[in-house]
PAZAPA-4460 file (N, C-alpha, C; in steps of 0.05 Angstrom, whole numbers, plus 32768, in hexadecimal, padded with zeros to 4 digits):
% residues 314
    n_x    n_y    n_z   ca_x   ca_y   ca_z    c_x    c_y    c_z   seq   type   mol
   8011   7FE8   8000   8000   8000   8000   8011   8019   8000     1      X     A
   8026   8019   8012   8038   8031   8013   8045   8035   7FF8     2      X     A
   804E   801F   7FEC   805B   8021   7FD2   8048   802C   7FBD     3      X     A
   802F   8024   7FBD   801B   802D   7FAA   8017   804B   7FAD     4      X     A
   8015   8054   7FC7   8011   8070   7FCC   8029   8081   7FC2     5      X     A
   8041   8076   7FC7   805A   8084   7FBE   805A   8087   7FA0     6      X     A
   8052   8071   7F91   8052   8073   7F74   803D   8086   7F6B     7      X     A
   8026   8087   7F79   8011   8099   7F71   801A   80B6   7F74     8      X     A
   8029   80BB   7F8B   8033   80D7   7F8F   8047   80DE   7F79     9      X     A
   8058   80CB   7F72   806C   80D1   7F5D   805E   80D7   7F43    10      X     A
   8049   80C7   7F3C   803B   80CC   7F24   802E   80E8   7F24    11      X     A
   8023   80F0   7F3B   8016   810A   7F3C   802A   8120   7F3B    12      X     A
   8044   811A   7F40   8058   812F   7F40   8060   8137   7F23    13      X     A
   805A   8125   7F10   8061   812B   7EF4   804D   813E   7EE8    14      X     A
   8057   8150   7ED7   8045   8162   7EC9   8033   8152   7EB6    15      X     A
   801A   8159   7EB5   8007   814A   7EA4   800D   8150   7E86    16      X     A
   8014   8168   7E80   801B   8170   7E65   8036   817E   7E67    17      X     A
   8047   8177   7E54   8062   8182   7E55   8063   819E   7E49    18      X     A
   8059   81B1   7E58   805B   81CD   7E50   806E   81DA   7E63    19      X     A
   8086   81E0   7E59   809B   81EA   7E6B   80A1   8207   7E66    20      X     A
   808D   8216   7E5C   8092   8232   7E56   809B   8243   7E6E    21      X     A
   808E   823E   7E85   8096   824D   7E9D   80B2   8245   7EA6    22      X     A
   80B8   822B   7EA4   80D3   8222   7EAC   80E8   822E   7E99    23      X     A
   80E2   822F   7E7F   80F5   823A   7E6C   80FA   8258   7E71    24      X     A
   80E5   8266   7E79   80E8   8282   7E80   80FA   8285   7E99    25      X     A
   80F5   8274   7EAC   8105   8275   7EC5   8122   826E   7EBF    26      X     A
   8126   825A   7EAE   8142   8253   7EA7   8150   826A   7E99    27      X     A
   8142   8277   7E87   814D   828E   7E79   8154   82A5   7E8C    28      X     A
   8142   82AB   7E9E   8146   82C1   7EB1   815E   82BA   7EC4    29      X     A
   815F   82A2   7ECD   8175   829A   7EDF   818F   829B   7ED0    30      X     A
   818F   8292   7EB7   81A8   8293   7EA7   81B3   82AF   7EA4    31      X     A
   81A1   82C2   7E9F   81A9   82DE   7E9C   81B5   82E9   7EB7    32      X     A
   81A7   82E2   7ECD   81B0   82EC   7EE7   81CB   82E0   7EEE    33      X     A
   81CF   82C7   7EE8   81E9   82BA   7EEE   81FF   82C5   7EDC    34      X     A
   81F8   82CA   7EC3   820C   82D6   7EB1   8214   82F2   7EBA    35      X     A
   8201   8301   7EC4   8208   831C   7ECF   821B   8319   7EE7    36      X     A
   8215   8305   7EF8   8227   8301   7F0F   8242   82F8   7F06    37      X     A
   8244   82E6   7EF3   825E   82DD   7EE9   826D   82F3   7EDC    38      X     A
   825F   8305   7ECE   826C   831C   7EC2   8279   832E   7ED7    39      X     A
   826C   8330   7EED   8277   8341   7F03   828E   8333   7F11    40      X     A
   828D   8319   7F14   82A0   830A   7F24   82B9   8302   7F16    41      X     A
   82B7   82FB   7EFC   82CE   82F2   7EEE   82E1   8309   7EE6    42      X     A
   82FA   8303   7EE7   830E   8318   7EE1   830B   8321   7EC4    43      X     A
   830D   833B   7EC0   830F   8346   7EA4   832C   8342   7E9B    44      X     A
   8330   833E   7E81   834B   833A   7E77   835D   8353   7E7E    45      X     A
   8373   834D   7E8B   8385   8363   7E92   83A2   8357   7E96    46      X     A
   83B5   8368   7E93   83D1   8361   7E98   83DB   834C   7E84    47      X     A
   83F4   8343   7E89   8400   832F   7E78   83F2   8314   7E79    48      X     A
   83E2   8310   7E8F   83D3   82F7   7E92   83B7   82F8   7E85    49      X     A
   83B1   830E   7E76   8396   8312   7E6C   838C   82FC   7E5A    50      X     A
   839E   82ED   7E4D   8395   82D8   7E3B   8385   82C2   7E4A    51      X     A
   838D   82BC   7E62   837E   82A8   7E71   8363   82B2   7E79    52      X     A
   8361   82CC   7E7F   8346   82D8   7E85   8334   82D6   7E6C    53      X     A
   8340   82DB   7E55   8330   82D9   7E3C   8325   82BC   7E38    54      X     A
   8337   82A9   7E3D   832F   828D   7E3A   8319   8285   7E4E    55      X     A
   831C   828E   7E67   8307   8288   7E7B   82EC   8293   7E72    56      X     A
   82EC   82AC   7E69   82D3   82B8   7E61   82C8   82AB   7E47    57      X     A
   82DA   82A4   7E35   82D1   8295   7E1D   82C2   827C   7E25    58      X     A
   82CC   826E   7E38   82C0   8255   7E41   82A6   825A   7E50    59      X     A
   82A5   826D   7E62   828E   8271   7E73   8277   827D   7E63    60      X     A
   827D   828F   7E51   8267   829D   7E42   8263   8291   7E27    61      X     A
   8265   8277   7E25   8262   8268   7E0C   8245   825F   7E08    62      X     A
   8233   8268   7E1A   8217   825E   7E19   8213   8249   7E2E    63      X     A
   8201   8238   7E29   81FA   8223   7E3D   81E1   822A   7E4C    64      X     A
   81D5   8215   7E58   81BB   8218   7E65   81BD   8223   7E81    65      X     A
   81D4   8224   7E8D   81D7   822D   7EA9   81C6   821C   7EBB    66      X     A
   81C5   8202   7EB6   81B4   81F0   7EC5   81BC   81EE   7EE2    67      X     A
   81D6   81EC   7EE7   81DF   81E9   7F02   81DA   8202   7F12    68      X     A
   81E0   821A   7F08   81D8   8232   7F16   81BA   8234   7F1B    69      X     A
   81AA   822B   7F08   818D   822B   7F0B   8184   821A   7F23    70      X     A
   8191   8202   7F25   818B   81F1   7F3C   8192   81FF   7F57    71      X     A
   81AA   820C   7F57   81B1   821B   7F6F   819C   822F   7F77    72      X     A
   8194   823F   7F63   8180   8255   7F69   8165   824A   7F70    73      X     A
   815C   8234   7F62   8142   8229   7F68   8140   821C   7F83    74      X     A
   8155   820D   7F8A   8155   8200   7FA5   8159   8215   7FBB    75      X     A
   8169   822A   7FB6   816D   823F   7FCA   8153   824E   7FCF    76      X     A
   8143   8251   7FBA   812A   8260   7FBD   8116   8251   7FCF    77      X     A
   8119   8236   7FD1   8107   8227   7FE3   810A   8230   7FFF    78      X     A
   8122   823B   8006   8128   8243   8021   812B   8261   8024    79      X     A
   8123   826F   800E   8124   828C   800E   8140   8297   8014    80      X     A
   8154   828B   8007   816F   8294   800A   8172   82AF   7FFC    81      X     A
   8183   82C0   8007   8188   82DA   7FFB   8192   82D6   7FDE    82      X     A
   8185   82E5   7FCB   818A   82E1   7FAF   81A7   82E4   7FA7    83      X     A
   81B4   82F9   7FB0   81D0   82FE   7FA8   81E2   82E8   7FB2    84      X     A
   81DD   82DD   7FC9   81ED   82C7   7FD3   81EA   82AE   7FC2    85      X     A
   81D1   82A8   7FBB   81CC   8291   7FA9   81D8   8295   7F8E    86      X     A
   81D7   82AD   7F84   81E3   82B3   7F69   8202   82AF   7F6A    87      X     A
   820E   82B6   7F80   822B   82B2   7F82   8232   8294   7F82    88      X     A
   8222   8285   7F91   8227   8268   7F91   8222   825D   7F75    89      X     A
   820D   8267   7F68   8207   825E   7F4D   821E   8264   7F39    90      X     A
   822A   827B   7F3C   8240   8283   7F2B   8258   8271   7F31    91      X     A
   825D   826A   7F4A   8273   8258   7F51   8270   823D   7F45    92      X     A
   8258   8232   7F46   8254   8217   7F3B   8256   8217   7F1D    93      X     A
   824E   822D   7F10   8251   822F   7EF3   826F   8231   7EEB    94      X     A
   827F   823E   7EFC   829C   823F   7EF7   82A8   8223   7EF8    95      X     A
   82A0   8214   7F0C   82AA   81F8   7F0F   82A1   81E7   7EF8    96      X     A
   8288   81E9   7EF1   827D   81DA   7EDA   828C   81E0   7EC0    97      X     A
   8291   81FA   7EBC   829E   8202   7EA3   82BB   81F9   7EA3    98      X     A
   82C9   81FA   7EBA   82E4   81EF   7EBC   82E4   81D2   7EB3    99      X     A
   82D0   81C3   7EBD   82CF   81A6   7EB7   82CC   81A1   7E99   100      X     A
   82BC   81B2   7E8C   82B8   81AF   7E6F   82D1   81B6   7E60   101      X     A
   82DF   81CB   7E68   82F8   81D3   7E5B   830C   81BC   7E5C   102      X     A
   830E   81B0   7E73   8322   819A   7E77   8318   8180   7E69   103      X     A
   82FE   817B   7E6A   82F3   8163   7E5D   82F9   8164   7E3F   104      X     A
   82F8   817B   7E33   82FC   817E   7E16   8319   817B   7E0D   105      X     A
   832C   817C   7E1F   8348   817B   7E18   8350   8162   7E09   106      X     A
   8364   8163   7DF8   836D   814B   7DE9   8373   8133   7DFB   107      X     A
   837D   8138   7E13   8384   8122   7E25   836B   8116   7E33   108      X     A
   8354   8123   7E2F   833C   8118   7E3B   8329   810F   7E24   109      X     A
   8314   811F   7E1E   8301   8116   7E0A   8309   8120   7DEE   110      X     A
   831C   8132   7DEC   8326   813C   7DD2   830F   8146   7DC0   111      X     A
   8300   8159   7DCB   82EA   8165   7DBB   82F2   8180   7DB0   112      X     A
   82E9   8185   7D98   82EF   819E   7D8A   82D8   81B2   7D8B   113      X     A
   82C1   81A8   7D94   82A8   81B9   7D93   829A   81B7   7DAE   114      X     A
   8292   81CE   7DB8   8282   81CF   7DD1   826E   81E6   7DCE   115      X     A
   8255   81E0   7DD2   8240   81F4   7DD0   8240   8203   7DB5   116      X     A
   8247   81F3   7DA0   8246   81FD   7D85   825D   820E   7D7C   117      X     A
   8273   820F   7D8C   828A   821F   7D84   82A3   8211   7D8D   118      X     A
   82BB   8219   7D82   82D4   820B   7D89   82D9   820A   7DA8   119      X     A
   82E2   81F4   7DB1   82E9   81F1   7DCD   8300   8203   7DD4   120      X     A
   8305   8207   7DEE   8319   821A   7DF7   8335   8213   7DED   121      X     A
   833C   81FA   7DED   8357   81F3   7DE4   835B   81F7   7DC6   122      X     A
   8345   81F7   7DB8   8346   81FC   7D9B   8347   821A   7D96   123      X     A
   8336   8229   7DA4   8335   8246   7DA0   834E   8254   7DAA   124      X     A
   835A   8249   7DBF   8373   8255   7DCB   838A   8242   7DC6   125      X     A
   8390   8232   7DD9   83A3   821B   7DD6   83A0   820A   7DEE   126      X     A
   83AD   81F3   7DEE   83A8   81DF   7E03   83B2   81E9   7E1E   127      X     A
   83C9   81F5   7E1F   83D3   81FF   7E39   83C1   8215   7E45   128      X     A
   83B7   8227   7E33   83A5   823C   7E3D   838B   8230   7E47   129      X     A
   8381   821B   7E3A   8369   820E   7E43   836C   8201   7E5F   130      X     A
   8383   81F5   7E63   8389   81E9   7E7E   8389   81FF   7E93   131      X     A
   8397   8215   7E8D   8398   822B   7EA1   837D   8238   7EA5   132      X     A
   836E   823B   7E90   8353   8247   7E93   8341   8236   7EA4   133      X     A
   8342   821C   7EA0   8333   820A   7EB1   833C   820B   7ECE   134      X     A
   8355   820B   7ED2   8360   820E   7EEE   8357   8228   7EFB   135      X     A
   8358   823D   7EEB   8350   8257   7EF6   8333   8259   7EFD   136      X     A
   8322   824C   7EED   8305   824C   7EF2   82FF   823C   7F0C   137      X     A
   830C   8226   7F10   8309   8216   7F28   8311   8227   7F40   138      X     A
   8328   8234   7F3E   8331   8245   7F54   831E   825C   7F5A   139      X     A
   8314   8268   7F44   8301   827E   7F47   82E8   8276   7F56   140      X     A
   82DF   825E   7F52   82C7   8254   7F60   82CA   8255   7F7E   141      X     A
   82E0   824D   7F88   82E5   824D   7FA5   82EA   8269   7FAF   142      X     A
   82F5   827A   7F9F   82F9   8296   7FA6   82DD   82A3   7FAA   143      X     A
   82CA   829C   7F98   82AF   82A7   7F9A   82A1   829D   7FB4   144      X     A
   82A3   8283   7FB8   8295   8277   7FD0   82A0   8282   7FEA   145      X     A
   82BA   8287   7FEB   82C7   828E   8004   82C5   82AD   800A   146      X     A
   82BB   82BC   7FF7   82B8   82D9   7FFB   82A1   82DF   800E   147      X     A
   82A4   82F3   8020   828F   82FA   8033   8274   8301   8025   148      X     A
   8275   830A   800C   825C   8311   7FFE   824B   82F9   7FFA   149      X     A
   8257   82E1   7FF9   8247   82C9   7FF5   8236   82C2   800E   150      X     A
   8242   82C7   8025   8233   82C4   803F   8244   82D1   8055   151      X     A
   8237   82DF   8067   8247   82EB   807D   8253   82D7   8090   152      X     A
   8248   82BF   8091   8252   82AA   80A3   8269   829B   8096   153      X     A
   8280   829D   80A3   8297   828E   8099   8292   8270   809A   154      X     A
   8283   8267   80AE   827D   824A   80B0   826D   8240   8098   155      X     A
   8259   8250   8090   8249   8248   8079   8259   8249   8060   156      X     A
   826B   825D   805D   827C   825E   8045   828E   8246   8044   157      X     A
   8298   823D   805B   82A9   8225   805C   8299   820C   8055   158      X     A
   8281   820B   805E   826F   81F4   8057   826B   81F2   8039   159      X     A
   8266   8209   802D   8262   820A   8010   827B   8201   8001   160      X     A
   8292   820C   800A   82AB   8205   7FFC   82B2   81E8   8000   161      X     A
   82AE   81DD   8018   82B4   81C1   801D   82A1   81AF   800D   162      X     A
   8288   81B6   800B   8275   81A6   7FFC   827B   81A6   7FDE   163      X     A
   8283   81BD   7FD4   828B   81BE   7FB8   82A5   81AF   7FB2   164      X     A
   82B8   81B1   7FC4   82D1   81A3   7FC1   82CC   8185   7FC0   165      X     A
   82BA   817B   7FD1   82B3   815F   7FD2   82A6   8157   7FB7   166      X     A
   8293   8167   7FAE   8284   8161   7F95   8296   8161   7F7D   167      X     A
   82AA   8173   7F7C   82BB   8176   7F65   82D4   8165   7F66   168      X     A
   82DA   8158   7F7D   82F3   814B   7F81   82F5   812E   7F78   169      X     A
   8308   8120   7F84   830F   8105   7F7B   82FA   80F0   7F81   170      X     A
   82E8   80F6   7F94   82D2   80E4   7F99   82B8   80EF   7F8E   171      X     A
   82BA   8104   7F7D   82A3   8110   7F70   82A8   8112   7F52   172      X     A
   82A7   812A   7F47   82A9   812E   7F2A   82C3   8123   7F1F   173      X     A
   82DA   8129   7F2B   82F4   8120   7F21   82F6   8102   7F22   174      X     A
   82EC   80F6   7F38   82ED   80D9   7F3A   82DC   80CC   7F24   175      X     A
   82C4   80D8   7F1E   82B3   80CE   7F09   82C1   80D0   7EEE   176      X     A
   82CF   80E6   7EE9   82DE   80E9   7ED0   82F4   80D3   7ECE   177      X     A
   8300   80CD   7EE4   8315   80B8   7EE4   8309   809D   7EDC   178      X     A
   82F2   8097   7EE7   82E4   807E   7EE0   82DD   807E   7EC2   179      X     A
   82D3   8095   7EB9   82CA   8098   7E9D   82E2   8094   7E8A   180      X     A
   82F9   809E   7E91   8310   809B   7E80   8319   807D   7E7E   181      X     A
   8314   806E   7E93   831B   8052   7E93   8305   8040   7E87   182      X     A
   82EE   804C   7E82   82D7   803D   7E79   82DB   8031   7E5D   183      X     A
   82EE   803C   7E4D   82F3   8030   7E33   8303   8017   7E34   184      X     A
   830F   8011   7E4B   8320   7FFA   7E4E   8313   7FE2   7E5C   185      X     A
   82FB   7FE7   7E68   82ED   7FD2   7E75   82CF   7FD6   7E73   186      X     A
   82C0   7FC1   7E73   82A3   7FC3   7E71   8297   7FC9   7E8D   187      X     A
   8288   7FDF   7E8F   827B   7FE6   7EA8   825F   7FDA   7EA8   188      X     A
   8256   7FD0   7EBF   823A   7FC8   7EC1   8229   7FE0   7EC9   189      X     A
   820F   7FDC   7ECB   81FD   7FF3   7ED0   8203   8001   7EEA   190      X     A
   820A   7FF2   7EFF   820F   7FFE   7F19   8228   800F   7F18   191      X     A
   823C   8006   7F08   8255   8016   7F06   8251   802F   7EF5   192      X     A
   8240   802C   7EE0   8239   8044   7ED0   822B   8059   7EE1   193      X     A
   8218   804F   7EF2   8209   8062   7F03   821C   806F   7F17   194      X     A
   822F   8060   7F22   8243   806C   7F34   8253   8081   7F25   195      X     A
   825D   807B   7F0D   826C   808E   7EFD   825C   80A8   7EF9   196      X     A
   8243   80A5   7EF1   8233   80BC   7EEB   822B   80CC   7F03   197      X     A
   8227   80BE   7F1A   8221   80CD   7F33   8239   80DD   7F3C   198      X     A
   8251   80D3   7F36   8269   80E2   7F3E   826F   80F8   7F2A   199      X     A
   8271   80F1   7F11   827A   8104   7EFC   8266   811A   7EF8   200      X     A
   824C   8114   7EF8   8238   8128   7EF2   8227   812F   7F0A   201      X     A
   821F   811A   7F19   820B   811E   7F2E   8216   812D   7F46   202      X     A
   8230   812A   7F4C   823B   8137   7F64   8238   8155   7F64   203      X     A
   823C   8162   7F4D   8238   817F   7F4C   821B   8186   7F4E   204      X     A
   8209   8176   7F43   81EC   817B   7F47   81E5   817A   7F64   205      X     A
   81F1   8166   7F72   81EB   8164   7F8F   81F3   817D   7F9E   206      X     A
   820B   8188   7F97   8213   81A1   7FA4   8200   81B7   7F9E   207      X     A
   81F7   81B9   7F85   81E5   81CF   7F7D   81CB   81CE   7F8E   208      X     A
   81C1   81B6   7F92   81A8   81B4   7FA1   81AB   81B7   7FBF   209      X     A
   81C3   81B1   7FC9   81C7   81B3   7FE6   81D0   81CF   7FEE   210      X     A
   81D9   81DF   7FDB   81E3   81FA   7FE2   81CE   820C   7FEF   211      X     A
   81B5   8209   7FE6   81A0   8219   7FF2   819C   8214   800F   212      X     A
   8199   81FB   8018   8197   81F6   8034   81AF   81FE   8044   213      X     A
   81C7   81FC   8038   81DF   8205   8045   81DF   8223   8049   214      X     A
   81D8   8232   8034   81D7   824F   8036   81C4   8259   804C   215      X     A
   81AE   824B   8050   8199   8254   8062   8199   8245   807D   216      X     A
   81AD   8233   8080   81AF   8223   8098   8195   8213   809E   217      X     A
   8189   820A   8088   8172   81F8   808B   817B   81DD   8096   218      X     A
   8169   81CE   80A1   8170   81B5   80AE   817C   81A0   809B   219      X     A
   818B   818D   80A6   8198   8178   8095   8185   8168   8085   220      X     A
   816B   8166   808E   8158   8157   807E   8153   8163   8063   221      X     A
   8156   817D   8061   8153   818B   8047   816A   8184   8034   222      X     A
   8182   8185   803F   8199   817D   802F   8196   8160   8025   223      X     A
   818D   814F   8036   818A   8133   802F   8175   812F   8019   224      X     A
   815E   813D   801D   8148   813A   8009   8151   8145   7FEE   225      X     A
   815E   815C   7FEE   8166   8168   7FD4   817D   8159   7FC8   226      X     A
   818D   814C   7FD8   81A2   813B   7FCD   8195   8123   7FBE   227      X     A
   8180   8118   7FCA   8172   8102   7FBC   8166   810B   7FA2   228      X     A
   815A   8122   7FA2   8150   812E   7F89   8167   8130   7F74   229      X     A
   817D   813C   7F7D   8194   8141   7F6B   819F   8127   7F60   230      X     A
   81A0   8112   7F70   81AC   80F9   7F66   819B   80ED   7F4F   231      X     A
   8181   80ED   7F52   8170   80E3   7F3C   8170   80F7   7F25   232      X     A
   816F   8111   7F2B   8170   8125   7F16   818A   8122   7F05   233      X     A
   81A0   811E   7F13   81BA   811B   7F05   81BA   8103   7EF2   234      X     A
   81AE   80ED   7EFB   81AD   80D6   7EE9   819B   80DB   7ED1   235      X     A
   8185   80E9   7ED6   8173   80F0   7EBF   8183   8101   7EAB   236      X     A
   8192   8114   7EB6   81A2   8126   7EA4   81B6   8115   7E94   237      X     A
   81C4   8103   7EA2   81D9   80F4   7E94   81CD   80E0   7E80   238      X     A
   81B7   80D4   7E87   81AA   80C1   7E73   81A2   80D1   7E5A   239      X     A
   8195   80E8   7E5E   818D   80F7   7E47   81A5   8102   7E37   240      X     A
   81BB   8108   7E45   81D3   8110   7E37   81DE   80F9   7E26   241      X     A
   81DE   80E1   7E32   81E7   80CA   7E23   81D5   80C3   7E0C   242      X     A
   81BB   80C8   7E0F   81A8   80C4   7DF9   81AE   80D8   7DE2   243      X     A
   81B5   80F0   7DE9   81BC   8104   7DD5   81D5   80FB   7DC6   244      X     A
   81E8   80F0   7DD4   8201   80E6   7DC7   81FA   80CF   7DB5   245      X     A
   81E6   80BE   7DBD   81E0   80A7   7DAD   81CE   80AD   7D95   246      X     A
   81BB   80BF   7D98   81A7   80C3   7D83   81A4   80E0   7D7B   247      X     A
   81B4   80F2   7D87   81B1   810F   7D81   81C3   8116   7D69   248      X     A
   81C3   8131   7D64   81D3   813B   7D4D   81E6   8151   7D57   249      X     A
   81FC   8154   7D49   820F   8169   7D50   8203   8184   7D4E   250      X     A
   81F1   8188   7D3B   81E4   81A2   7D36   81D4   81AA   7D4E   251      X     A
   81C5   8198   7D5B   81B4   819F   7D71   81C3   819F   7D8C   252      X     A
   81D6   818D   7D8F   81E4   818B   7DA9   81FB   819F   7DAB   253      X     A
   8206   81A8   7D94   821C   81BB   7D94   8237   81AE   7D9A   254      X     A
   8238   8193   7D99   8251   8184   7D9E   8250   816A   7D8F   255      X     A
   8267   815D   7D8E   8268   8143   7D80   8256   812E   7D8D   256      X     A
   824A   811D   7D7D   8239   8107   7D88   8244   80EC   7D7F   257      X     A
   823A   80D7   7D8C   8242   80BC   7D85   825D   80B4   7D91   258      X     A
   8268   80C4   7DA3   8283   80BF   7DAD   8283   80A7   7DC1   259      X     A
   826D   80A4   7DD0   826D   808E   7DE4   826F   8073   7DD6   260      X     A
   825F   8070   7DC0   8260   8057   7DB1   827B   8053   7DA4   261      X     A
   8285   8069   7D98   829F   8068   7D8A   82B5   805F   7D9D   262      X     A
   82B4   8069   7DB6   82C9   8063   7DCA   82C3   8049   7DD9   263      X     A
   82AC   803D   7DD5   82A5   8024   7DE3   829E   8028   7E00   264      X     A
   8294   8040   7E07   828D   8046   7E23   8271   803B   7E29   265      X     A
   826F   802E   7E40   8255   8025   7E49   8245   803D   7E55   266      X     A
   822C   803F   7E4E   821A   8053   7E59   8200   8044   7E5F   267      X     A
   81EE   8051   7E6D   81D4   8044   7E72   81C4   8041   7E58   268      X     A
   81CB   8051   7E44   81BE   804E   7E29   81C8   8034   7E1C   269      X     A
   81E2   8030   7E1E   81ED   8017   7E11   81E5   7FFE   7E20   270      X     A
   81E0   8001   7E3A   81D8   7FEA   7E4B   81BA   7FE4   7E48   271      X     A
   81A9   7FFA   7E4A   818C   7FF6   7E4A   8180   7FF8   7E2E   272      X     A
   818F   8003   7E1B   8184   800A   7E01   8176   8025   7E02   273      X     A
   8171   8031   7DEB   8165   804C   7DEA   814A   804D   7DF8   274      X     A
   8138   803A   7DF2   811E   803B   7DFE   811F   8035   7E1C   275      X     A
   8130   8022   7E24   8133   801C   7E40   813F   8033   7E50   276      X     A
   8152   8041   7E44   815E   8058   7E51   814A   806F   7E55   277      X     A
   8139   8073   7E41   8124   8087   7E43   8110   8081   7E59   278      X     A
   8109   8068   7E5B   80F7   805F   7E71   8104   8063   7E8C   279      X     A
   811D   805D   7E8E   812B   8060   7EA8   812D   807E   7EAF   280      X     A
   8132   808F   7E9B   8133   80AC   7EA1   8118   80B6   7EAA   281      X     A
   8103   80AC   7E9E   80E8   80B5   7EA6   80E2   80AC   7EC3   282      X     A
   80EA   8094   7EC9   80E6   808A   7EE5   80F5   809B   7EF9   283      X     A
   810E   80A1   7EF3   811E   80B1   7F05   8113   80CD   7F08   284      X     A
   8109   80D9   7EF2   80FD   80F3   7EF3   80E5   80F4   7F06   285      X     A
   80D5   80DF   7F04   80BD   80DD   7F15   80C6   80DA   7F33   286      X     A
   80DA   80CB   7F37   80E4   80C7   7F53   80EF   80E1   7F5E   287      X     A
   80FF   80EF   7F4D   810A   8108   7F56   80F4   811C   7F5D   288      X     A
   80E0   811E   7F4C   80CA   8130   7F51   80BB   8129   7F6B   289      X     A
   80B8   810F   7F70   80AA   8106   7F88   80B8   810E   7FA2   290      X     A
   80D2   810F   7FA1   80E2   8116   7FB9   80DB   8132   7FC3   291      X     A
   80D3   8144   7FB0   80CE   8160   7FB7   80B3   8166   7FC2   292      X     A
   80A3   8151   7FC6   8087   8155   7FCF   8085   8166   7FE8   293      X     A
   8097   8163   7FFC   8094   8174   8015   8095   8192   8010   294      X     A
   80A0   819A   7FF9   80A3   81B7   7FF4   808B   81C2   7FE4   295      X     A
   8078   81B1   7FDD   8060   81BA   7FD1   8065   81C9   7FB7   296      X     A
   8054   81DD   7FB2   8055   81EC   7F99   806F   81FC   7F95   297      X     A
   807D   8202   7FAB   8096   8211   7FAA   80AB   8202   7F99   298      X     A
   80A9   81E8   7F98   80BD   81D8   7F8A   80B3   81CF   7F6E   299      X     A
   809D   81DA   7F64   8093   81D1   7F4B   80A6   81D4   7F34   300      X     A
   80B5   81EA   7F34   80C8   81EF   7F1E   80DE   81DA   7F1E   301      X     A
   80E6   81D0   7F36   80FA   81BB   7F37   80EE   81A0   7F2E   302      X     A
   80D4   819B   7F34   80C8   8183   7F29   80C7   8184   7F0B   303      X     A
   80BE   819B   7F00   80BD   819E   7EE3   80D8   819A   7ED6   304      X     A
   80ED   81A3   7EE4   8108   81A2   7ED8   8110   8185   7ED3   305      X     A
   8109   8173   7EE4   8111   8157   7EE1   8104   814C   7EC7   306      X     A
   80EB   8154   7EC1   80DE   814A   7EA9   80E7   8159   7E90   307      X     A
   80EE   8172   7E94   80F8   8182   7E7E   8111   8175   7E71   308      X     A
   8121   8169   7E81   8139   815B   7E76   8132   8145   7E63   309      X     A
   811B   8138   7E67   8114   8122   7E56   8111   8129   7E39   310      X     A
   810A   8142   7E34   8104   814B   7E19   811B   815C   7E0D   311      X     A
   8131   815E   7E1B   8146   8170   7E11   8154   8166   7DF8   312      X     A
   815D   8179   7DE8   816A   8172   7DCF   8187   817C   7DCE   313      X     A
   8190   8189   7DE4   81AB   8193   7DE5   81B5   8193   7E01   314      X     A
***
């Protein structure tokens, strides 16, 4: 009976019709606000080192959905966090995310020439500059989090910095990338693929969703609940990303496709098949939406976001 009620609640959490116009407006507005904050926070090109500033800005302002900053802002709004503080955290996470893309695209990693429809940083500048630009963006993120403007409490700033370091480090995003690099040499089963994706992609999503409760000193139950949402959301994101690689086009995605199959990498798409992966993503989206029930209508945009991923084309 309890299981039936849980499934019923999850079903009711899904939008009856996929009309995401309000969500798309909110995504657009959040993206503009985060870009304004990044414009203020990132160094303008100056001095003999100006070339690295140019490369950082080239990478950050290359477009993109600003999905991670949107998660920060949306989860922070559940607890009425001060807007400027949430925007600074959102800018920090976008700096980390962009650094990861710059380094992922390097010849020693994924060796991609195209990102968001234009040349990758190492192509537009050079490989050494791309390495330095990525390093500088990572460093800038912690500079942003540790500044008093992010929060007057040094303890809270330390909590944010520690949580981001954990998410981006060797047991988070970097560890996931290490597993991914080795995935061409051994066959991963579904549990190992899920571990890889939760580390490489999901860990940053978890930070995004937990930052709001940290900023407002909400109880640990909120961090735990939003972490659960982020874990399923992250898998939905990665499955749909892998679907785009499998059946998408370079014109729509703005990057090369078919690389996972070419490199022999196991993904949930290769394990479950295209239809099976889509069904798994739908199930995870429903579960993620159901976790947010205690927040009522305030969390509707986060519920919609999980289903919005299912229809994405880039």
